[in-house]
N, C-alpha and C positions, 0 to 999 in steps of 0.2 A: 567114611574115608567123603569128603566130597567130590564131587564126580569133574574133572575139568572137558572138556564140552572143543577143540579146534572152531578157530574160525578160521575159515578159510576166503579169499579175497582174490575179488580178478588185477592185475594185473594189464594191463593192453600198449605200455611203454614204462621209464624211469621215472618219472614225475608219481602215478601212481601210485607201483612199486613203494618210490621211499613213502608214500601216502601209508600205507598198508602193512607201510611196519613202525612209522613212529604210533599209527591210531590202535598199534595193537593186535594186529591179525598174529597168528599164532601160522598163515603159512598162507603163501600167495599160487595161482595158480597163471602160465603165462604160453605160449605159445610163440614159435620160430615162426621164419618168411614164411614156408611148407611143410603142411598137414595139418593147420591149425582153421578151429572150427570159426573163426573169428579174424580172418584175412585180411581184412577191411581192421583192421585198428595195426595199430603203428610197429609191435612187434616185436620182437629178438630177434639176433645172430648169433650166434652157436659161438663167436667171439666176446659177444656180450656175456653170460653169462661167471665169468671170470672177475666183471663189475655186478651182479645181480648177488652169486654168491658172498661177495663185498658187508654190501648193503644189506644183506637179514641171515646173514655168520654172528656180530652179536648180541642180534636179541635172538639168536636161533630159529628163526624163520625158516619151516620150513620150504622148497620148490620144489613146485608140481612139473612138470611139461606135459601141454596136450595136443597127444600126437593121434587128436580122434579123428579128422574127413572117417570119405570112403582112401582109398589105398587103389590103385591102377594096376597090373605087369609094370608099364614103362618105369610105374617109381621103387620099384622094387631097392632096387640097386639102391640110388639112392636112401629110400628110406634105412635103411641099413646101416651104411656110415655115419648119418642125421646118430643112429642109435649108437655106436659105439662112440661118437667123439666126442655125446653128451651122459655118456654112461658116472662119470667121476664128481660129475659138475650139478646132479639136479638129485631129489629125494623120493620121486615117484614119478612114470610115465601115466598120466590118462589116456586112453584108449579103447578101442575095443572091437578094431577092425585083427582076426586070426592071428594076421599078417603084425602085427607091430609086439600081441600077443609072443606070440612064439622069440619075434624076434628079444620082447622082453628079459626071457627067461634064456634064451641063449648067452645074453650078454650080460643074467642074474640083476635087471633091473628089475625092481618092484615095479612094476602094476597098479591102478583102480580102473574100472572099469566106467567106462563113462556114462550120460547121461542117452548116450544116440542110440546105448543097447538096447533102450526100456525095456529092462531090467523090474517085471512085476508080477516076479512070482518064486514060491522062495524054489520050485526046481529050477527056475534059471539063476539062483543067488548059490545053488549050493555047484552048478555045472561049473560058474564061472571060478568059483572057488578050486576046487576039481585042479582049475587049471592052473592052478594059484594065483587066484587076484590079493589084494592084503583088505581089500573095500570097496560096497558096488557103489556107481550113488544112482541113484534107483528115477525110474521110469513116473515123470512130475502127474503121469495120470490119479494116484493113489492118495489114499487117504492115509492117518495119523492107523490105525488101528489097523490098515495093510502093513505098514510099513512094519512095526511092532509088532505080527510075525516072522516076518522078514531078516527083523534087528536080530532074531537070533541064530540065525545062519552062522552071517557075517557081515563085520564091522560094514555100516552104511552111513553116508551124505549125502544131504537134501538139502536142495537152495531155502534159501532162508527168504533171501529178497531181490526183486532186480524183473528184469524181465521175463515176458513167458509169449511163449509159441501156440496156439492157436492148431496147432500142427502136433501129428502126434508125437511129445519129448522131442518136436523139433525137428523134423522130416519134413518138411516140404519142399514142394515146385512151381512154390506158385513164382517169384524169382528166375527159377531153371527156365519157365514157359515162357515170359514173357522178357524176360532181358541176357535169356541165355549165360548168369549170372546165380553158378548153383546155392543151394542153400545147405547141402550135402558134403559139400567142397568149401564152406565157411565165405561162402562169398556173396550173401545173402545182400539185398541192396529197397526188401524189407518196403517189400508193395502193397504187402499188409496194411501197412498205416491210415492209408489213404481212402477219403472219401470212394464211397462206389455207387454206379447211380443204374438199376434197374429198368432194362427199355424191353418192349413187345412189341409182334412182327408187325404192329397195325404206327406202330411210334410213339408210341405212351409210357411218359418217364417217369420211374417214383426216384430221391433218395432214402435206400435204404436207412430203413427211418435209429440204429441205431450205429445213423454216421458211418464209426467206423468198423464192420461188420468182422470183417476177420481179424481185428486188434485187438489183443487182450486186455485190460489192466495189471499195468507190474502189481509183481506178489510183497508181500508186508506184511510178517509174522512176526512182528511184535509185539501185536494186540495178544496171540496164546503160547508164547516163547516159552512158557512153564509146560503146557500140554504137547509141543515136539520135544519138550527134555524128557519127555517120559512115555516118548513112542519109542525110543535106543537106538537116536539118533545118536554117532556120535562131532563128527563133521556137519557144521552150517554153509552153507556154500555161499555167496555173494556172485549173484551174475554182473558183468558190465563190464566187459576188456575192452567195449569200444561207449564207455564212457570218459571222467576224466580225472581227477585228481581232490575234484574240493569231494563228489561226487562219494569216492573210495573214505576218505576220511571224516566224513558225515554215516556211514552206515555204521564203517569198523568200528570206532567209538560208542555209535547208541548201540550194535551189538552186543559188542568187547562187554560194554554194562552189564546186557540183560544177561547177558552166557554165566557173567560169578555173580549173577544173585538174584533175586527175587525181587523186579520190581516195585514199587507200588502200583498205584492206579493212577495219581499226578506222573510219576514216573516215565510212564509208558504215555502217557495225553502228551507232554512234554519231548518228551521220543519222538512221535507222532509230527509231532507242530517242525522241526528241525529235516524231517525224512519231506516236507513239505515243500521243506526251501529245496531243495536237490531235482533234476531231474524225474521223468515221472509221467507214468500215460495214467494218472489215476490208480489208486489202490484196493487191491482182491487179494480179499483168499488160497485161491489157487483154490485142489481140488482136495484139503485136510480138514479143511470140514463139513465139507458138503459140495458135490457137483455143483462147476459154473451151472449162471443163470445168462440172459443176457445184462441182467447190471454186471458179471464182467466184462462187459467190454469196455473199452473206453473208448472213451466219447470225448476223445482231444486226435488230433492227427499229427502234432509232432510231442509240443512238453505242456503240462499242466503241472508245473511249480509257479509257488508264488514269489520265483527270484531268479533272476537268469543273474548268469555273468558277462561284461563287460570288457573285451580287450584295452586300454589303455596309454600305457604304456610298456618299458624294458626298466630293469635296474645294470645301471651302467657304472655302481659300482657299491660296496657296502666297507661304509666304513665303526670296524670292530670298537675299540673305540667307544667312542660317543654313542653306536647302532641306531648310526642312521645308513640310509638305502640314496643312492643317488636315485632318481627314475626318470625318465628321456619318455615327457608327455605322447600322447598322437590324441590324444582328443582331453576334455576340460578334468579337472577332479577338486576337492573343495574338502574347507577342516568336516568333517562328521559324518562324510565318508565309510563307507562298507568295504575294502576291501581285503582280493588272496592274492594270494604270489605264489606259483606253481613255476618249480619244476627241479631238473636232472633230480640232484642229489639234495635241493630244501625240502622237495614234493609240495607242502603246503605252507601256508604260514598266515590267518586269516588275522586281521584289524582293522582301527577303528583308528582314522584320522583324525587323532588328538589336535594339531597344527604340522604348516608346510613354512618352507626355506623354500625364499630363488634370492638367488646370492649375497648369501649372510642376511635377508632378513624377512620375517616376517610376514608367509602372505595369505589370502583365505581361500583363494581358488589359483590356480595352478593352471596355464591353457596349454593347448598343440604349437608343441613347438620348444617348452620349458620345458628343463629338467632341472627338478624341483629334488629338496632335500627331509625324507621322510622318518619319522623317526618307528622302529620297526626291529622283532627278532631276527636272529640270522637267517639275513638272505643271500643271493649271492649272483655276481656280473650275470646279464643273460637271462634274468629267472624271469617270467613272467607275468605282469602287472594287472589282475582283471577289475574292475571297481564290482560290485556288489549290488544288483538294483529291484526292487517288486512292476511283478508283473505285471501289468497292467489287461 
């Protein structure tokens, strides 16, 4: 019987959630306004969870709630209230603080152990299994051989793509020290991605050779995804709740194909080219194949993608019969341009503009202030339209 691998996608907002579901994710993970390791994402409210279910249920997509920050005494009452309210609205909680684990047990909610727990050996896996954990998201610092051993004990979830932190499993204090924004409370401002200079007591100054000395390249396992499958991993997790629907759509589609069949060399190369178009800081194999070296540090301060998106307008109306969207432009748009339309329910629709209309007349270019007509598959009022540009 063919093994079915779970593909787990990030949802930082509704557009990302819809994109993940439409692209073929088996499950999504998301946070609320509190207790989430991505406090800077838009996140969701408890009231939103009914809408989340409406989007996920038709395709049987599982919903995992992240309650994975450090919990303080003053928050225990609110934490319990939250867990009681979400019980019937999610499939599992991703956590590691024992207070969250105990409350999940109390209210009979399945729980998965977060990578924040840094589970890196069989004894730790046995311990969490004895507590009732259904799955462990292993520490980032393991190779495939080590993962294979632990997979004999409990179901394993591992990251397959996305940002990595140079601190042990993301437990970093740089943002806390510099800006009083704790990464362990989901508030990281990513000061690691900046350039740093080394200065001695005499005023001599050097720029650190690797530029972003604290900033790791993004993880990409597509070239060795077959080895990942053989390591006993049940769930393949994509990092990226702070990214966007375009990122989620591309990564989910590429890894969905890779998990469902063995890709040819050409298919892997094509997939990598697509991954280069979306947000990344360069790509690395992480710890899976070998210990990281200087080559695994990012050479860019922000984004190394070969394409970027530029906001050009909003959908004001969609005409179902003709399949045309009316778009109010804030920037120039012309025939031949590639666009992405992103919205809460739409998720993402990618298209190339074959024709433009203004006041029922064909035009080659629309300008700021124009309301133009674009032939495109189903989008919705207030969806945002982005021009996809080559990065110079």
